[in-house]
N, C-alpha and C positions, 0 to 999 in steps of 0.2 A: 781318734777319729776326729774330730767333730768341734770347727771352732768356729764359735760364731759372727761377725762381726752386719751385727742390725741387723739386715734386710740382702746379706750376706752370709755364705753356708760353704763353705771348705772342706770338704771330709776324702779321709785317706785311708781307704784302705793299708792296718798293715802288714797284712801278704802279700807280697809279687802278686799278680793276678798277669792273665795273656791282652794283649791288646782286646783278641776277643771276648773276651768275660770283660772286662773295664763297659766295655764298650753298650753289651749285657747290660753288663748290673746300674750302667750310668741312663738307659734309656729306663730300666728297671725302676729305679727312684722314684728318673722323676715320673716316674707312671706316676710311682709308689702317694707320691707328694701330693702331686694332684689331684687324685683320690677322694688323699684320708679327706684332702680337708674343701676337696669339693673349686675348684678352683680351677679356672681356662690352662685350656697347652698352652698362649701363650701370653699365659699369666706370669710363670715359674723357665727362665733362663738355663739351659747349663750347657758347660763348659769345660769339659776337659784340659786339664793340664800339668807340662807346660805347654802340650798341645796335643792333636790327633796323632802322630804318629808313636806319643811317649806321652799318653796317659799314667798319669801316678796316680793326680787328683781328679776330686769336682767341681766346680764351681757350679755353684748357687746360689742365683739371684732372684730376687721380686725383678721382673721387665714390668711391668703398671705402674702403671703414678703412686707416689702413696704405700705398695703397697699392701698384705696383706694382713701380715708379718703371724703366715705360718713358719715364717726356718729359723724368725726365736721362736717361737714352739714348738722346733721340734727338734731344738739345740737345748732347749731351758725346761723341757716336761719331760720326765723320764722313758710313759711311757708312749713317744708317740714315734721316735723308732719301730720299737714292735711295729706298731699300729700298721706304722710305713710298708717293714718289709712283710707282712701278713697279704696287705692291699696289694702289694704288685707281685703276690705268689699267685693271691685270687686272680684277679690281672696274667697271670700267665698264664689261664686254664691247671691254676689245679686248689682243690677245699679243703680245707682245714678236716683231720677226724677228729673233733671232739673241738679243743678250744686252745691245742696244742698242734709245731706238727711237726713230722717225724721222716727225715729226712730219709728211713732205711725204708724209709710205703712210702713214700712220694710218689715212683709210679703204682700205687692202687688210687692216685687220688690226686687221678691228675683225668679233670672229665674230656669225658666222649660222645663220641657224637649214636644215637639208637641203633646203631649198624654198631660199632664199638670202634669208631676211628679216632686221630686227633683230628681238635680243631686246628691245626697247625702241626706242622710240623717247624720253624725257624725265630718267626713270628711272623705275626699279623696285625690291618690298624683294628682291629679290636685290642689285643695286646700291645706290644711293643713299640711300634715301629706308626713314625706316624713322619709325617713331612719337614715335623727341627730336626730330624733324627736321618731324610734321607741321603747318606750319605757312608751313615751307618748299614744301611741296607742288607749288606755279602756280608759286611762281620756279627751283625745280628744277632745270637743266640739263646733262645731262652731255654733247652734244655744242659747247655752251657752246666755238667757236675757241680763246677768252682767257684758262679753267679748261686746258684739254687743255694750249694748247702751256708755259704755263706748267709742265706739270704734268710732257712728255716731257724739259724740259729741269732740274726737279729729276733727272728721274730715272736723267735723261745727265749732274749734273753732282757733283763731288766736292768736296762739301761741308765745312768748315773755318770748324772752332770762330777768331769774332774777339775777341781779348785788345786792350783799350783800360785803359789804363790814363793815372790820374789825376794831377794835374801838381799 
């Protein structure tokens, strides 16, 4: 799932997702990383691979000179991916009940206005939309079931790096 090349990180979901889900997941993970590591929007860039019409992987790279090392931390510290996914869910206007996330109860964990209305429908500039992902605004959907299931799974996961041995 994760490959680290210093200030470059490639994320490859193991299951095939729709283009809308991939655009949403890309925005959610990027914003989650930024919030978790307290970096500015312009310090982290993310590109879909091989291109925006055929998203299969995400290429994250630190855009600021020298970088902050957040991608190395994300790849090497097992708890960080769960923290990023949890932060992404919170950015998407959900609140964990207790210490873990429960997909089946996620509708009850959605933050709402005092009048009981959703804070936003598919996305807003407080959650997933940004200047950098404007071309994807029409397909980003914070309520995408595939994305929510994946983020809940990651937020509850204990992620460990896989060490491969070459023969």
